[in-house]
N, C-alpha and C positions, 0 to 999 in steps of 0.2 A: 504494500500500500504506500503510495507516495503521500507524504505529509505536507500539507499546505496550510499556512495561516490565513484564515479568512478575514475580510475587513470587519473591524469592530471587536476582534478577539483580544487586542492588546490591552493590558490593564493600565490603570492610572500611572503606576510607577514607571512602566515602559515609556509612556508618552512624555512623562516629565523628563526622563533621561534624554530622550531624543530631542526634546525641545530645549534642553539646557536649563530646566527650571528646578531640578532636584537639588535641594540644599545639602552640601557636604559639611563635614566638621570644619574644614578650612574656610568655609564661607562665613563663619561666626566672627565677624569683624566688629560688632557693635556691643559686645559684652562690656558693662561698666568697668572701668579700670584696666582694660585689656592691655597687656604688654606684649611685645614681640620678641621672640627668642631667635638667636642665631648661634651656629656651632662652628668653632675653629677646627679645621681638619688638617691632618698631617700633609705636608708637602712631599714626604718621602714614602716610598713603599716599605722601607724597613730601616729603622734607626733607633738608637737610644735617645731618650729625652734627657738632656743634661740640665735644662733650666726652662721653667715656664714662669714668666714675670708678667703679672696682670696689673701692675701698679698704674700705668698710664691709662689703661682701659677703664679702671674704676672711676677715674675723674673726668671721663668724657661726658659731654652733654646728654642728658636723657637717660643715662645708664642707671639702672636700679639694682642690678646684681651681676657679678662675674663669678663663675664657679669653675673649679678644676677637680681633679681626682680627690683632693683632700676634703672636698665639700660633699662627697657622696655619703649620705647618712648611714646607709646600711651596706649590703653586699655590692661591691663594684664589679659585678659580673652578671651576664645574662646569656641565655641560650636555651632552646627547647630540649635538645638532647644532652649537650654538654655546656655547662655555664663557663665558657672560656673567653667570652668577649667582654672587654671592659666598657662600662658606660663612658668613662673618661680615662684616657690612658695615664698610667702612673709613671712608668719609667721606660716604656718601649712602645713604638708604633709598628704595626705589622702589615699595613696596606695604605696606599695613598688615599686618604679619606678617613682614616681612624680619627675618632673624636678626641680632642685634647682639652678644650675649654668651651664654655658657653656663656652667652651674655643675654640678659633681659633688659630691654630699653623701651622708652615710650613709643618709638617708631622702629620699623625694620631698618631704615637707613641709618639710624643712630646705633642700632645693635651691630650692623655690619661695619660701621666706622670704628667701633670699639674693638672689633676683632682685628682690624688692621694694625692696631698699636700694641697687641699682645706680643711680647718678645719670647721667642722659642729658640733655644739652642739645641741642635741635633748632632748626633754622631752617627753618620750613615753606616749601615751594616750591609754585608753582601745580600743580594736579593735572590730569593728562591723563585725563579720565574719559569722554570721548565719542570712540569710535573714528572717527566721521565727521570730527572736528576734529583728530585726532592729528597729521596731517602738517603742520598749520599751527602747531603749538605747539612749544615748546622741546624738543629731543630728550632722551630718557631715556638713549640710548646713541648714541655716534658723532655723526653729522651729521644724522640724520633718524629720525623714528619709523616710517618705512616699513621694515619688516624684510625683506619680500620682495614681489615682484610677478611674476606669471607668467601666460602666456596659452597657450591651445591653439586652433588654427584649422584649418578645413577648408573649402576652396572659397571662393566669393565670397558671403558671407552677405547683403550689401546687395542684390546682384542677385537672390538667392533670395527675399528678403523682398518685392521688387518684384513677384514672380510669385504671391505668396500670396493666396488668396481670404479667408482668415481669419487674424487675428493677435491674440494675447492677450499682455498684459503685466501682471505682478503683482509686488508687493514682498513677499518672504517673510522672516520673522525666526525664528530658533531660539534656545533659551535657553542660559544658562550652567549646565550640569548638574553635579551633584556625584556622585562615585563612591559615597559612602555605604556603603563596605565594612563588614562585620561587625567586622573587626579593623583599627583605625586604625594609622597608620604607626608602626613601632617595631622595636626589636631590641637586641641586646647586642654590644658590642665587647669582646674579651678579649685582653689582651696575651699574647704567647707568650714563650718563653724565649730567643728569638733577636732581640729588638728589633722584632718584627713584631706584627701584629694579626690575630685571627680574628673575623670578623663572622658572627653568626647573626641573620638578618634576613629579613623579608618583602620580597622584591624580584622582579624579572622577568628579570634577567640577571646572574648571579654573575660571569661573566668580564668583562663590560663594566664592571660596578661596580668590580671589583678594579683595573682599569686606571686609572679616574678616582681611586679612593681612594689608590692608590700615589702619584700625582702630588700629591694634596692633602696627604698625610701626609709627603711627602719620603722615601718608602721605595722599595726595589726591588719590582718586581712579585712576585718570589718571597717577599717578606715579608708579603704581604697574601693572606688566604684569606677567601673569602665562601661561606658555607653558606646557600643560599636555602632556608630552612625552609618547611614547609607554611604557607600564608598564608591568612588569612581574607578572601579577595577582593582583586583588584588592578584588573582591567579597564582597564589602562593607567595607573592612578594611582600605581603603584609602579615604573613604567618608569624614571623619573628617580631619582637619589639623593634620599633623604628625610632621615632622621636619621643616616645612617651617618657623614658627615664629622665632625659634632660629637661623636658617640659615640667615634669613633676618636681624635680629638684629646684628649678627656678621659681616655681609657684610657691613652694614651701619657704624659700629664702625671702621672697618679696611679700608674701601674703596676698598676692594678686593673681588673677588669671593670666596665663601665658600661652600665646599661640606660637607654635613652631611649624613652619611649612617649608619643605625643601623645594627650591626651584628646580627646573628641569636639569640644569647643569649639575647641581648637587645630587639629584636623584640618579642621574647617569653614573656619577662617580661612586656613590656609596650604596646604591640599591642592590638587593639580592639579584643574582643572575642564575641562569640555568647552568648546571654542571657541564663543562666540556668533557667529552668522553673520547678516549682513544682505545679501540678494541680490535684485537686480532681474533678472527673467527674462522674456525676450520670445521667443515661439515662434509660428511660422506654418505653415500647411498649405494645400494646394490644396482644391478643392471636393470631392474624393473622399476627403479625410482623410489624404493622404500628407504627412508632415512635410517641409517644404522648408528651413526656416531656423530658427536657434536662436541667441539671444544671451544671454550671462550676464555680469553685473557684480557681483562678490561682495566683501564686506569682512569679514575675520575679525579679532577682537580677541584677541591672544595674551597680553595682560597685560604684566607688568613684565619678563619674561625670555622668551627664545625657546623654551626647552624643545624639544618636537618640532613646534612650530608650522609650520616650513617644509614638513615632510613631510605634515602634516595638510592644508595648502593644496594640495599636489600631489594628494593623494588626493581632496580635494573637487573639484578641477577635472576629474580623470579621471571621476568619477561625474557631474559636471554636463554632460558631453558626451552623456549618456543612452546608456550603452553597450549597452543591450538593443535599441535602436531604430535604424532607418536614418534618417539625417538628411543631406540633400544638402550643407548648408553650415552651419557654426557658427563663432561667435567667443566663446570662453569666457575671461574674465579675472578674476583674483582678486588682492586685496591683503591683506597681513598686517601689522598695525600693533601697535606697542608702546603700552600705556596703563599707568596705575597701578591697574588693576582686577585685583588678584591675579595668578595665573599660570594660563594654560590650556595644555593639552598633550594627551597621548595619552588617548583615551577610546574604549571599545568602539564600533566603527563608523568611527572615525578620520577624521571629516569626510565620509565617504561617505553616511551616513544623512541628514545635513543636506541634502546635494545632492539625494538621492533624494526627500525630502519635496517639494522645489520642483519637480523634474522631473515626478513623477507627478501633482502637483496641476495643472501646466500641461496635461498630457494630458487630465485630466478637464475642464478649462476649454475646451479646443479641441473635445472631443466634445460638450459642451453647446452650443457655438456652432453646431455642425453638426447639432444634434438627432440625434446618433449615439450608439449604445450605447458606453459607455467601454471595454468589453471588445472590441467589434468594432474600435474605433479602434486599440486596441493590437495586435490581430491583424494589421491591415493593415500596421503599421509594424515589427513584430518582425523581428529578424534570424533567419536560419536558422542551424543549428548549424555549417555549413561556411563561413559568411561570416567575413571578418576583423572585428576589433573596431572600435569607433568611431574609433580613431586609426590605422586601417589595419594594425594589428598582428595576427599570428596569435593566436588564442585557442582554448582547449580546454574545451568544455562536457561535462557528463555526461549531458545530455538536451536535446532541442530546446526552445527557449523556447516554441514554440507548444503543446507538450504540457503544459508547466507552466500556461500560460494556460487550456488546455482543462480541466485538472483543477480550476482555480480556478472556472471557469464552472459546473462540476458540483457545487460545494460545497452541502451542505444548508442553509447559512446564508442562501441567497437566498430560501428559502421565507418568506413574510411572517409576522411575529409576529401573534398573535391580536388581534382588535379590542379586547378588554377592556384590553389593555396600553396601548392608545393614548389612553386618556382623559386621564391625566396625563402619561404617558411617550410621547414620540414616538420610534418605533423606525426604524432604517434599517440597510442593509447596504451596504458598499463594499469595494473591493479595490485593491491596488496591487502592483506588481512591483518587484523589486530584483535587482541583480547584485553580486557581491562577488568580488574576486580574492584569492588566497592569495600570501603572500610579500611581501618588502619592495618589490619592483617597480622598474621603470625602470632596470634595470641596476645597482642598488646591490649592493655585495658582500653575498652571502647564501649561507651554507653552514652545515652543522651535522654533528656527529659523535656517535658512541655507542660503547659497548664492552660485550662480553659476556665473562664469565669464570666460573670455578668457585671458590667460596670454600673455605676449609679445612674448613668444616662440611658441604661437599657441596651448597651452594645455587647455583643458576644466577643469577648476579648481572648485572643490566642497569644500565648507567650512562649517563645523559644529563645535559647541562648545563641542561636546561629546569627552570623552577621549577614547583612544584605549588601552585596557588592555587585548587583546586576544580574544575578543568576535566576531571577524570577521566582525566588522561593516564596515570597509573600503571596504572589498570584497563585502558586500551586497550593498553598495552604488554604486560600480562599476557595479554590475549586473543590478541594477535599471536604471542607467544612460545609459548603453549600450542598454537596452530594450527601453528606452524612446527616445533616439536620434539616434539609429541605428549605433552608433560608436563602437569602440573596446576599450578594456582596455588600449591599448597603447596610446590612445588619452586623457586619464584622469589623473588628479592629485587630490588626496584627502588630504585635510588638516583638522586635527582634534585638538580640545582641546586648542586653543589659546584664551585667554581672550580678545584679541583685535579684534577677529572675532565675528561672530554671536553668540548670547547667546542661546544655546540649552537647558539650564537647566542641572540638575545633570545627570550623567551617572549612573542611579540607577532605581529601581522600574520597570525594564524591559520595559522602555518607549522609548528607543532610536529608535528601528526599526519602531514603530508606527509613531513617529514624522518624521523620515527620509522619510518614504514612503509618508506621507501626504504633507510634504514640497516639495519634488521632484515632486509630482503630480501637484503642483501649479507652481513651477518655471521653470520646463523644457519646457513646451509648450510656456511660455512667452519668455524664452531665445531663443528658436528656431525661434520665430517670429522676435526678434531683429536681430538675425544672418541673417535671410533671407533679412531683410531690408538693412543691410550693404552689403550683397552679391549683391543685385539688383543694389545698387548704384555703385558698382564696375564693374559689368559685363553687366548691361542693360538687363539681362535676366528676364523673368516673375517671380515675387516673389513667387506666389502661386505654381509654378511648381518646385521650388527649394526645396531640402530636405537634411537634415543632414545624413551623413553616415560615414563610416570608413575613417578617415583622412581629411574630408572636406565636401563641399557642392556638391550635385549631381543634374544633370538634365537628365532625361530619362536614368538612369543607368550609366551615365558618369560623372566622377569628373570634375567640372568646376572651383573649387577654393579650395585650401587646407586651413586648419585652420591656418597654419603658414602665408600663403599669406594674409588671412583675418586679422590677427593680425598686419602684417606689413603695409598693405595698408588701412585698415579700422580704426575705432575708438574704440579700446577696452574698453575705459571708458564708452561707450554707450552700451556695451554688458554685463552689470552687473545686475543681478536680485536678490533681497533679498525677503525673506518671513518668516513670523512667524505665528504660529497657536497655539491655545489652544489645550491641550490634550483632546481627545473626552470624553465627559461626557453624561449621559443620558439626553435626551430632556425632557423639562417640569418639571424640578425640581428646586425649589427655592434654596434649599441647597442640592447639590448632596450627596448621601449616598453610601459608599463603592466604588467599581470600576465597571465601565460600561462594558469595554471590558474584557471578561472572556475567559480563556482557561482551558483545563482540560487534565488529564492524568490518565491512569490506569497502574500500574506497577505490573507485575507478577514476582515473585521471586522463584527460586529453591535453596535450601540450603542443605548442608550436615553437620550434627552435629557429632563430634567425641565422641563416647561413652567412650573413655579412658581419654580424657582431658576436655571435655565440650566445646571445641573450635568450632566455626561456620565458615564454608567456603561457601560463596555465589558462586554458580557455574554458574548461568544464571540469567539475568534480561531481561525482555521483556516489553518494554514501548509502550503503545498505546496512541498517542497524538492527540489532536484536538486543533490546535493552528493556524489555518488559513493557508495562502499560504506560501510555502517554497520558500524563495528568493535564498538562497545560501546553498545547501545541506551539504557541509562539515561543515559549521558553525552551522547549525541546529543540525547535529549529535554530533558535539563537545560540544555544550551546553547541550544537553540532557544527553549524556554519562558522560561528566565531572561533571555535577551537581549530577548525580546518584552516582558517586564515592565519592563525598563529603558526600552524604547521607549515603553511606555504612560506611564511616569512623565514622560518628556521631553515627551510630547504633552499631558498633562492637568494635571500638578501641579508639576513640578520646575523651579525656577529659582533662581539666586542673583543677584538684581539688586544693583547697587551705587549708592551715592550719594556723590559726591565721592571715589570710590575705596574706599569702605567698604562691606563686605557688609551687607545689611539683615537677614540671618538668621545666627544663630551656633550653632544646634543643630537637632536633628531635630524639636523641637516647633514650629519655624517653617518648616522645610524639609520639605515633604510628599512622602515616598516612598510608593509603593503598598504596601499590606499584603496579607495573605492575604484580608482582607475585600474588597479591590479586584480580586483576581485573577479573571479570566474563565475560563470553560471553554475549554481549549485542545486542539486536535487537530493532530497533526503527521503529514503524509503524506510518503512518500519515493518519488521517481521516480529510478530508477537504470538507465540503459541501458548502463552501462560493461561492456564485455566482460571476461571473466575473464583474458584475455591482455593487458589494457591495462597500459601501463607506469606509469600514475599513477591507480590506481583510487580513491585516498583523497583527500579534501579536509578542511581544517579548518573547523569550523562555529561557532567561538566568536563571530563577529560577524554571521553571516548572519541570525539571528533578529530583530535590531533594524532591519534594512535597510528594510523596507517597512511597518513598524507605523504610524508617524505618518501617512503619506499614506492608508493604508487606513482608519484611524480617522476622519480628516478627511473622507474620501469618504463614509463611513457617516453622519457628522454632517450632511453636505449632503443625503444621501438622506433623512434623517429630517426636516430642517428647511428645506431649500432655501438654507441659509446656508453660504457657503464661508469656511473659516478659513485665514488666511495667516500668522498669528502664533502661535507656540507659547511656553509652554503655552496651551491653549485657555482663554480668560477667560470664566467663567460669566456675568459681568456683561455682557460683549459679546453673548453669545448671547441672554441674556434681553432685552436692549434690542432686538436685531434681531427676536426673536420678537414682542415687543410692537408693534414698528413694522409687522410683517407683519399682525398682527391688526387694527391700526388701519386699515391700507389695505384690508383685506377687509370691514371693517364699514361 
């Protein structure tokens, strides 16, 4: 089924975003007494701090506070996995952009002027800028630059390789991609009247942030409130703390609210990036095309601090086992190293799409060696829906993988382009498949809760701890509540992201939709019963014959009590239902492995390659998705198509290369993200065989659309030119040289 968003389906939040009318935390410029904060960043990628003198800055006009590491009230460290990053550096900087000092002033111009007169003496140290050499160089932390090493094995891979008829080995490289969100990192810290701080900020987990901030500020958890306001994009880049610690310290120092908002230059310099990956992959099959052996050796550059690097490595390795395909034996190993190359962390796809690029490219290479159709090669090796996963774990699909492949094979994009288009432009079509799991996985603590209540104004209030950064979660909640209670969107208020409300866990790992659906399935029937009890006591009508509907309670199709009347005359405090549930994991496992709830995609790409310049234009993308029930079609389409555009950027244009630890781009005029001009025609199909009685009919699709885009585009480039690309982003100069070499060979 092709999914199309019909006119009028877009919710209010979507229209506000499109029209530029949605207020972000960084728009709060009119809070009484508001000060502006600015942060002094390191000029060096690696150096000792010999002296930080703030004397002149403190006497500058408009300056209210200047802080350094000595002014951090509590723990001067943060990090989700490893707390290894200083809020303000004490004696050493580890990347160009490390925070050294911060200023709060009456205006941003005054704050920046004060930064200019802070005197810092550095003793430059050798820069660890090559991930391949990191383990041989002086450690940035502890005793080694090797942060993590992990392996996944199955069977005897060496014996399996010995039986292979065909073996291919290639070296793949993926780029350091930037999130490039509309709203750069920022927010406001507001002192309360009890010695605490309220943060209004763009983030991905208000509860987790509050815990870290309490430790940094030396406060009790009850003194820290985080309001995760609507955010102009996150994609993992706001999973870690960004400006919150500095804003909080300045707010406590001054007793006034402080706004800190990174401009685009600063965001480019210090924002989290996608892990660049270098991976050698060796894969072998028998003469019939059955994959027997698979070996992976990967190196991930996490930069100066751990961030979520260890979890990214885990997810990369999971995807590198080729979860969609039967492989008799594999040996998959990855290393994660510290360097002085900025900081890498969470990014949409979370390491999975880097692995899928290499895996799917290997399958194409094997099919070519066997002179076999790449789709037929995949069909031979695809798992069935009832088989265990690549690590032997139970998995739950929403459609058989072979059905997804068959739908991709039937795509209209396989029809060749017209001959006229091939004079200058070489056209080709390719495809790739990908699998994505929901949830944190591997037995990590993973749960989330929500609440439903009736407000004093007679509104049905739904509260979740998830953040709203454009994923249409609020609209999906409204759809589910309307379905469950028979009410309309006008009856509902959705409140997201307040650390004083229910803890839903982080807004990451495509877990929100699954937990929202599960929690609502639990709390809405219970709440409906409480409302019926209240209505019965007020109307003396039969409880079991009353039902919720638009605007109130109904009997035999007639409204007998409005929600407003119920709130005014009843007991709203007795109409509150909370629930929390663990994220679904496979039954019968002492230690869960991988991710139980799986979804899949096949992406078919058509490209045109310019014979004169080597540039690639993606003209069409066709996505076949198997991700359970669609709750809110505009949101589903937006997630798949938006993620695909991020994948297109990673494939063709986006990279933040470094030289001696320094980024070579500092703004979007040098870092090329795809624009509407580059956007291909996209079609999204949905395959859903999930029965209505299924316990888990819903999946989160925030990362699915990026999974197979890169290998599909590279497959299409090969179909057009005969040239296989193994390094991203695709270099037009490389393609042009290879095309010229081909023509010379033919002449």
